[in-house]
Kinemage of the C-alpha trace (Angstrom):
@kinemage 1
@onewidth
@group {chain A} dominant
@subgroup {mainchain}
@vectorlist {calphas} color= white
{ca met a 1} P 95.520 78.821 109.335
{ca ile a 2} L 93.866 79.652 113.133
{ca met a 3} L 97.741 80.140 114.834
{ca tyr a 4} L 99.050 82.661 112.036
{ca leu a 5} L 95.519 84.614 112.591
{ca leu a 6} L 96.550 84.635 116.655
{ca met a 7} L 100.075 86.005 115.330
{ca ala a 8} L 98.880 88.955 113.555
{ca leu a 9} L 96.413 89.423 116.237
{ca thr a 10} L 99.329 89.567 118.836
{ca ala a 11} L 100.783 91.909 116.432
{ca ala a 12} L 97.611 94.321 116.147
{ca val a 13} L 97.156 94.213 119.766
{ca val a 14} L 100.562 94.980 120.201
{ca ser a 15} L 101.682 97.419 117.970
{ca tyr a 16} L 97.959 99.453 118.988
{ca ala a 17} L 98.968 99.406 122.721
{ca gly a 18} L 102.769 100.369 121.150
{ca thr a 19} L 101.501 103.143 118.725
{ca trp a 20} L 99.431 104.911 121.902
{ca gly a 21} L 102.155 104.991 124.071
{ca ala a 22} L 105.286 105.758 121.252
{ca arg a 23} L 102.196 108.740 120.836
{ca val a 24} L 102.294 109.804 124.645
{ca leu a 25} L 106.189 109.921 124.293
{ca gly a 26} L 106.782 112.415 121.341
{ca asn a 27} L 103.947 114.654 122.195
{ca lys a 28} L 105.413 114.718 125.785
{ca leu a 29} L 109.158 115.324 124.849
{ca arg a 30} L 107.974 117.418 122.011
{ca leu a 31} L 109.332 115.286 119.699
{ca tyr a 32} L 108.187 116.785 116.201
{ca arg a 33} L 110.104 117.872 112.983
{ca pro a 34} L 109.133 121.138 111.609
{ca ile a 35} L 106.631 121.341 108.816
{ca arg a 36} L 108.322 121.786 105.525
{ca ser a 37} L 106.328 123.271 102.374
{ca arg a 38} L 106.078 119.610 100.848
{ca asp a 39} L 104.128 118.201 103.837
{ca met a 40} L 100.462 117.292 104.046
{ca his a 41} L 99.777 118.275 107.682
{ca ser a 42} L 99.289 121.762 109.273
{ca ala a 43} L 99.944 120.679 112.777
{ca leu a 44} L 103.085 119.394 114.534
{ca ile a 45} L 102.768 115.264 115.253
{ca ser a 46} L 105.285 112.787 116.249
{ca lys a 47} L 106.689 110.502 113.724
{ca leu a 48} L 107.666 107.820 116.148
{ca gly a 49} L 104.625 105.376 114.969
{ca gly a 50} L 106.865 102.814 114.174
{ca leu a 51} L 107.742 102.142 117.176
{ca gly a 52} L 104.731 100.784 117.552
{ca ile a 53} L 104.747 98.369 114.740
{ca phe a 54} L 108.065 97.395 115.584
{ca ala a 55} L 106.885 96.309 119.295
{ca gly a 56} L 104.039 94.005 117.153
{ca phe a 57} L 106.534 92.050 115.379
{ca phe a 58} L 108.730 91.582 117.817
{ca val a 59} L 106.476 90.115 120.435
{ca ala a 60} L 104.607 88.078 117.500
{ca leu a 61} L 107.777 87.140 116.594
{ca val a 62} L 108.946 86.157 119.972
{ca val a 63} L 105.883 84.153 120.715
{ca ser a 64} L 105.432 82.274 117.188
{ca ser a 65} L 109.084 80.809 118.260
{ca asn a 66} L 107.316 79.221 121.071
{ca ser a 67} L 103.909 78.603 119.235
{ca phe a 68} L 102.448 75.129 118.319
{ca phe a 69} L 103.072 74.835 114.719
{ca val a 70} L 104.681 78.123 113.750
{ca lys a 71} L 107.737 77.497 115.937
{ca asp a 72} L 108.839 74.741 113.572
{ca ile a 73} L 109.489 77.790 111.598
{ca phe a 74} L 112.816 78.514 113.944
{ca arg a 75} L 113.598 75.063 114.108
{ca his a 76} L 117.372 75.217 112.745
{ca asn a 77} L 116.497 78.257 111.069
{ca asp a 78} L 117.743 81.109 112.137
{ca ala a 79} L 116.509 83.333 109.524
{ca pro a 80} L 113.923 84.739 111.612
{ca trp a 81} L 115.759 86.449 113.975
{ca gly a 82} L 118.449 87.948 111.001
{ca ile a 83} L 115.370 89.552 109.628
{ca leu a 84} L 114.463 90.638 113.316
{ca ala a 85} L 118.154 91.630 113.860
{ca gly a 86} L 117.898 93.860 110.368
{ca ala a 87} L 114.813 95.565 111.776
{ca val a 88} L 116.278 96.187 115.228
{ca val a 89} L 118.846 98.050 112.942
{ca ile a 90} L 116.886 99.954 110.422
{ca val a 91} L 114.412 101.540 113.154
{ca ala a 92} L 117.328 102.676 115.359
{ca val a 93} L 118.216 104.356 111.413
{ca gly a 94} L 114.271 105.707 111.237
{ca val a 95} L 113.773 107.134 114.391
{ca ala a 96} L 116.975 108.824 114.516
{ca asp a 97} L 116.362 110.250 110.940
{ca asp a 98} L 113.032 110.769 112.473
{ca ile a 99} L 114.028 112.766 115.425
{ca leu a 100} L 117.167 114.992 114.162
{ca asp a 101} L 116.630 114.696 110.405
{ca ile a 102} L 119.932 112.954 109.224
{ca arg a 103} L 121.846 113.251 106.121
{ca trp a 104} L 120.505 111.314 103.211
{ca trp a 105} L 124.118 108.999 102.733
{ca ile a 106} L 123.836 108.311 106.421
{ca lys a 107} L 120.232 107.018 106.339
{ca leu a 108} L 121.470 105.007 103.260
{ca leu a 109} L 124.267 103.421 104.547
{ca gly a 110} L 121.710 102.630 107.753
{ca gln a 111} L 119.696 100.982 105.060
{ca ala a 112} L 122.821 98.615 103.619
{ca ala a 113} L 123.737 97.574 107.292
{ca ala a 114} L 120.238 96.564 107.758
{ca ala a 115} L 120.013 95.051 104.543
{ca phe a 116} L 123.274 92.927 104.565
{ca ile a 117} L 122.483 91.827 108.115
{ca val a 118} L 119.323 90.108 107.191
{ca ala a 119} L 121.469 88.889 103.579
{ca ile a 120} L 124.225 87.363 105.987
{ca trp a 121} L 122.783 86.177 108.570
{ca gly a 122} L 118.563 85.637 107.746
{ca val a 123} L 117.083 84.838 103.828
{ca arg a 124} L 119.585 85.298 100.624
{ca met a 125} L 117.787 85.231 96.855
{ca ser a 126} L 119.342 82.013 95.665
{ca val a 127} L 117.159 81.860 92.876
{ca val a 128} L 116.663 84.812 90.075
{ca pro a 129} L 113.288 84.653 88.231
{ca phe a 130} L 113.346 83.870 84.945
{ca ile a 131} L 111.080 82.471 82.381
{ca pro a 132} L 110.950 79.605 80.797
{ca glu a 133} L 113.753 78.421 83.628
{ca pro a 134} L 114.669 80.076 87.230
{ca ile a 135} L 118.608 80.540 87.447
{ca leu a 136} L 120.161 79.697 90.480
{ca ile a 137} L 122.834 81.340 91.903
{ca asp a 138} L 126.013 79.636 93.424
{ca ser a 139} L 127.967 82.349 94.118
{ca glu a 140} L 126.996 83.269 97.996
{ca leu a 141} L 128.372 86.894 97.724
{ca ile a 142} L 126.543 87.718 94.691
{ca gln a 143} L 123.060 86.319 97.052
{ca ile a 144} L 123.972 88.704 99.187
{ca val a 145} L 124.740 91.585 97.522
{ca leu a 146} L 121.484 90.701 95.343
{ca thr a 147} L 119.069 90.751 98.258
{ca ala a 148} L 120.642 93.581 99.848
{ca gly a 149} L 120.137 95.730 96.737
{ca leu a 150} L 116.496 94.429 96.603
{ca ile a 151} L 115.720 95.706 100.310
{ca val a 152} L 117.229 98.609 100.005
{ca thr a 153} L 115.269 99.242 96.907
{ca thr a 154} L 112.077 97.847 98.889
{ca met a 155} L 112.704 99.813 102.280
{ca asn a 156} L 112.852 103.149 100.065
{ca ala a 157} L 109.462 102.440 97.719
{ca val a 158} L 107.897 101.719 100.776
{ca asn a 159} L 109.244 105.387 102.183
{ca phe a 160} L 108.196 107.113 99.609
{ca ile a 161} L 104.854 106.693 99.336
{ca asp a 162} L 103.973 107.575 102.877
{ca gly a 163} L 103.103 111.158 102.704
{ca leu a 164} L 99.557 110.896 103.119
{ca asp a 165} L 97.307 109.415 106.573
{ca gly a 166} L 96.695 105.946 106.610
{ca leu a 167} L 98.663 105.325 103.154
{ca ala a 168} L 101.595 103.561 103.388
{ca ala a 169} L 99.543 101.481 106.442
{ca gly a 170} L 96.572 100.525 104.268
{ca val a 171} L 98.886 99.322 101.237
{ca ala a 172} L 100.711 97.457 102.868
{ca thr a 173} L 97.781 95.920 104.797
{ca ile a 174} L 96.239 95.063 101.415
{ca gly a 175} L 99.346 93.836 99.438
{ca gly a 176} L 100.365 91.477 102.635
{ca gly a 177} L 97.284 90.092 102.775
{ca ala a 178} L 97.286 89.772 99.504
{ca phe a 179} L 100.984 87.442 99.429
{ca phe a 180} L 99.674 86.198 102.674
{ca leu a 181} L 96.823 84.279 101.167
{ca thr a 182} L 98.977 82.871 98.616
{ca ala a 183} L 101.876 82.093 100.352
{ca tyr a 184} L 99.456 79.758 103.033
{ca trp a 185} L 97.620 78.382 100.210
{ca val a 186} L 100.896 77.172 98.456
{ca his a 187} L 101.611 75.368 101.603
{ca arg a 188} L 98.488 74.231 102.527
{ca asn a 189} L 98.179 72.396 99.528
{ca asn a 190} L 101.665 70.827 99.299
{ca pro a 191} L 102.209 67.011 99.979
{ca ser a 192} L 104.755 67.992 102.860
{ca thr a 193} L 103.879 66.787 106.498
{ca asp a 194} L 105.676 70.481 107.343
{ca asn a 195} L 103.075 73.089 106.260
{ca ser a 196} L 104.746 76.106 108.621
{ca asp a 197} L 105.735 78.671 106.078
{ca leu a 198} L 108.463 81.724 106.948
{ca ala a 199} L 106.531 84.263 104.003
{ca thr a 200} L 103.549 83.296 105.531
{ca leu a 201} L 104.044 84.246 108.932
{ca leu a 202} L 105.860 87.512 107.881
{ca met a 203} L 102.910 88.695 106.073
{ca ala a 204} L 100.473 87.886 108.969
{ca ile a 205} L 102.691 89.578 112.022
{ca leu a 206} L 103.167 92.349 109.302
{ca val a 207} L 99.275 92.771 108.307
{ca gly a 208} L 98.348 92.654 111.958
{ca gly a 209} L 100.822 95.535 113.430
{ca cys a 210} L 99.759 97.635 110.233
{ca ile a 211} L 96.241 97.006 111.400
{ca gly a 212} L 96.768 97.791 115.318
{ca phe a 213} L 99.054 101.031 113.736
{ca leu a 214} L 96.263 102.180 111.363
{ca pro a 215} L 93.328 103.974 113.965
{ca his a 216} L 96.226 106.282 115.315
{ca asn a 217} L 96.986 107.044 111.526
{ca trp a 218} L 93.788 107.342 109.931
{ca phe a 219} L 92.744 110.792 108.866
{ca pro a 220} L 93.517 113.150 110.772
{ca ala a 221} L 96.709 111.228 111.973
{ca lys a 222} L 97.443 111.741 115.217
{ca ile a 223} L 101.591 110.109 115.025
{ca phe a 224} L 102.885 108.972 111.879
{ca met a 225} L 104.534 105.952 111.335
{ca gly a 226} L 107.937 107.739 110.043
{ca asp a 227} L 110.883 106.667 108.269
{ca ser a 228} L 111.228 104.011 110.992
{ca gly a 229} L 107.864 102.231 110.187
{ca ala a 230} L 108.333 102.701 106.470
{ca met a 231} L 111.540 101.252 106.150
{ca leu a 232} L 110.832 98.453 108.796
{ca ile a 233} L 107.612 97.452 106.447
{ca gly a 234} L 109.841 97.315 103.346
{ca leu a 235} L 112.230 95.735 104.545
{ca leu a 236} L 109.642 92.504 106.014
{ca met a 237} L 108.422 92.767 102.654
{ca ala a 238} L 111.350 92.085 101.394
{ca ser a 239} L 112.244 89.220 102.968
{ca ala a 240} L 109.204 87.601 102.887
{ca gly a 241} L 109.553 87.915 98.577
{ca val a 242} L 113.399 86.488 98.744
{ca val a 243} L 111.775 83.690 101.083
{ca ala a 244} L 109.180 83.112 98.020
{ca thr a 245} L 111.248 83.045 95.302
{ca gly a 246} L 113.523 81.162 97.018
{ca gln a 247} L 111.198 78.216 97.013
{ca ile a 248} L 111.171 78.355 93.701
{ca gly a 249} L 113.918 75.819 93.252
{ca ser a 250} L 112.454 73.280 95.156
{ca gly a 251} L 108.948 73.155 92.787
{ca leu a 252} L 107.197 73.594 95.717
{ca tyr a 253} L 104.819 75.704 94.057
{ca asp a 254} L 104.293 73.283 91.262
{ca arg a 255} L 103.034 70.487 93.482
{ca ala a 256} L 100.302 73.025 95.308
{ca asn a 257} L 97.423 72.015 93.276
{ca gly a 258} L 99.052 73.418 90.174
{ca ile a 259} L 99.592 76.395 91.074
{ca pro a 260} L 102.064 78.189 88.710
{ca thr a 261} L 105.835 78.710 89.604
{ca ile a 262} L 105.228 82.148 88.297
{ca ile a 263} L 103.672 83.509 91.154
{ca pro a 264} L 106.065 84.022 93.324
{ca ile a 265} L 107.966 85.903 90.453
{ca val a 266} L 104.521 88.194 89.468
{ca leu a 267} L 103.207 88.901 93.327
{ca pro a 268} L 105.718 91.156 94.766
{ca phe a 269} L 106.260 93.092 91.743
{ca ala a 270} L 102.038 93.474 91.894
{ca val a 271} L 101.606 93.899 95.730
{ca leu a 272} L 104.482 97.015 95.512
{ca ser a 273} L 104.068 98.098 92.093
{ca leu a 274} L 102.972 101.244 93.105
{ca pro a 275} L 105.270 102.571 96.064
{ca leu a 276} L 107.783 100.727 93.161
{ca leu a 277} L 106.731 103.019 90.295
{ca asp a 278} L 106.132 106.356 92.576
{ca phe a 279} L 110.233 105.291 93.596
{ca gly a 280} L 111.038 104.878 90.154
{ca met a 281} L 109.393 108.186 89.237
{ca ala a 282} L 110.726 109.654 91.655
{ca val a 283} L 114.634 108.789 91.035
{ca val a 284} L 114.319 109.754 87.244
{ca arg a 285} L 112.589 113.041 88.210
{ca arg a 286} L 114.757 114.007 90.731
{ca thr a 287} L 118.108 112.702 88.423
{ca ala a 288} L 116.687 114.653 85.721
{ca arg a 289} L 116.542 117.892 87.678
{ca gly a 290} L 120.685 117.130 89.054
{ca gln a 291} L 119.390 116.370 91.783
{ca ser a 292} L 119.920 113.557 94.404
{ca pro a 293} L 117.367 111.043 94.391
{ca trp a 294} L 116.456 110.999 97.876
{ca ser a 295} L 115.974 114.458 98.338
{ca ala a 296} L 112.658 115.284 99.322
{ca asp a 297} L 109.905 116.985 96.509
{ca arg a 298} L 106.630 117.282 96.140
{ca gly a 299} L 105.932 114.895 92.773
{ca his a 300} L 104.347 111.308 94.164
{ca leu a 301} L 101.254 109.787 93.172
{ca his a 302} L 99.467 110.656 96.080
{ca his a 303} L 100.721 114.838 95.845
{ca lys a 304} L 99.078 114.413 92.664
{ca leu a 305} L 95.989 112.958 93.410
{ca val a 306} L 95.542 115.974 95.457
{ca asp a 307} L 96.521 118.527 93.510
{ca leu a 308} L 93.838 116.956 90.822
{ca gly a 309} L 91.565 117.845 93.608
{ca tyr a 310} L 90.939 114.718 95.515
{ca ser a 311} L 90.229 115.189 99.629
{ca his a 312} L 93.157 113.640 101.459
{ca arg a 313} L 90.642 110.672 102.708
{ca thr a 314} L 89.323 110.022 98.737
{ca ala a 315} L 93.064 110.418 97.634
{ca val a 316} L 94.057 106.934 100.116
{ca val a 317} L 90.852 105.181 99.274
{ca met a 318} L 91.727 105.859 95.714
{ca leu a 319} L 95.315 104.697 96.104
{ca tyr a 320} L 93.857 101.831 98.228
{ca val a 321} L 91.517 100.576 95.540
{ca trp a 322} L 94.595 100.408 92.784
{ca thr a 323} L 96.278 98.401 95.118
{ca cys a 324} L 93.459 96.050 95.201
{ca ile a 325} L 93.504 96.034 91.402
{ca leu a 326} L 96.985 95.095 91.160
{ca ala a 327} L 97.643 92.789 94.565
{ca phe a 328} L 94.721 90.967 94.281
{ca gly a 329} L 95.014 90.213 90.381
{ca gly a 330} L 98.915 88.884 90.833
{ca val a 331} L 96.994 86.181 93.694
{ca ala a 332} L 93.901 85.513 91.223
{ca phe a 333} L 96.631 84.062 88.472
{ca ala a 334} L 97.323 81.344 90.781
{ca val a 335} L 93.606 80.246 90.843
{ca phe a 336} L 92.297 81.272 87.730
{ca pro a 337} L 93.098 80.882 84.030
{ca trp a 338} L 95.329 84.104 83.009
{ca gln a 339} L 93.361 84.972 80.196
{ca ile a 340} L 90.226 85.295 81.998
{ca val a 341} L 92.235 87.404 85.329
{ca leu a 342} L 94.476 89.392 82.457
{ca ile a 343} L 91.162 90.572 80.824
{ca val a 344} L 89.447 91.535 84.330
{ca val a 345} L 92.473 93.160 85.541
{ca val a 346} L 92.938 95.204 82.254
{ca val a 347} L 88.956 96.284 82.179
{ca ala a 348} L 89.496 97.380 86.348
{ca ala a 349} L 92.218 98.709 85.590
{ca leu a 350} L 91.109 100.976 83.008
{ca val a 351} L 87.607 101.785 84.392
{ca met a 352} L 90.187 102.898 87.852
{ca ala a 353} L 91.974 105.283 85.616
{ca ala a 354} L 88.781 107.016 83.627
{ca val a 355} L 87.896 107.105 87.474
{ca thr a 356} L 91.492 108.372 88.944
{ca ala a 357} L 91.080 111.310 85.883
{ca trp a 358} L 88.036 112.176 85.984
{ca pro a 359} L 88.704 115.613 87.941
{ca tyr a 360} L 91.449 116.409 85.459
{ca phe a 361} L 88.850 116.405 82.324
{ca thr a 362} L 85.814 118.141 83.999
{ca arg a 363} L 88.115 120.854 85.265
{ca asn a 364} L 89.721 121.339 81.744
{ca ala a 365} L 86.088 121.253 79.865
{ca ala a 366} L 84.702 123.758 82.392
{ca arg a 367} L 87.413 125.953 81.457
{ca pro a 368} L 86.102 127.117 77.899
{ca gly a 369} L 82.613 127.824 80.136
{ca glu a 370} L 84.346 130.028 82.157
{ca arg a 371} L 85.797 132.224 79.528
{ca ser a 372} L 82.631 133.172 77.600
């Protein structure tokens, strides 16, 4: 645990300094994008914050490859460097979009390129989660295509939810923390002599990088992470999920003090449930209008909360709470009886749903009196 925390601290320190540097650079060169009608800010702000998160990831990964315990992850394993190569590509694409506003199909091609680099050189989905038995994938081509598709979907899901100051980084910190705890627990309690794990390391570095970025991005934000940061977070989340899912066939989760095999299936969806829900709703909404799924609008979950009457900060905190319920609810299935966890999660979700919708009900209840 100590080494993972040190890597997280390394990522946090470098990310904080790197984001400050990106902020100074963006302001000095006036690398701003025009304010759009759907934007929630009213001042010109640089969107180069993803460079700071990437700096934290890059330095922490290189330090990890030469550090006690975690360096075992890199022994005869090209996956971390494949993920880094994909990250370089997606950050470059993101920065180009943040500065030049490139066409959606060019960005999609860049996402696909980064995803295929990870899938070919890095990690691959060799197992499809299925109950009662996982399905093994023998075809390398199918492994690569499925992995690339998952990465592209996750990158866009995280990118879609990045609409309020501190939202995407906070959701990634909470979800990544839940993912980290589960992955660490599994490898800490399995009988193998090598307890180092790539998914655990990726989540530690990601959480550290987001924590270092958040002080610059908390409302009112001084810099945005932009597409470069959001897509990088999605790439790292998806890569860690593929690593964890690939461990199903090894029986690792079954051997870790009875942690059920279903956990690596449930957890990535629980952690990313809000971004994936928002992404799915956006695709359906835009397609129904005859628009491209990548066309912009003001119908995301965070927009709806602000339209309900929540302040910027309160809307972000509300989505943090929802992420906690779903992400740590998924973790709880690994520790407590599923019946108890299900009841607690459902009750918590119902209470939170009532709290979330409260402004809507109070506003409607006030209307008859206003007319009288």
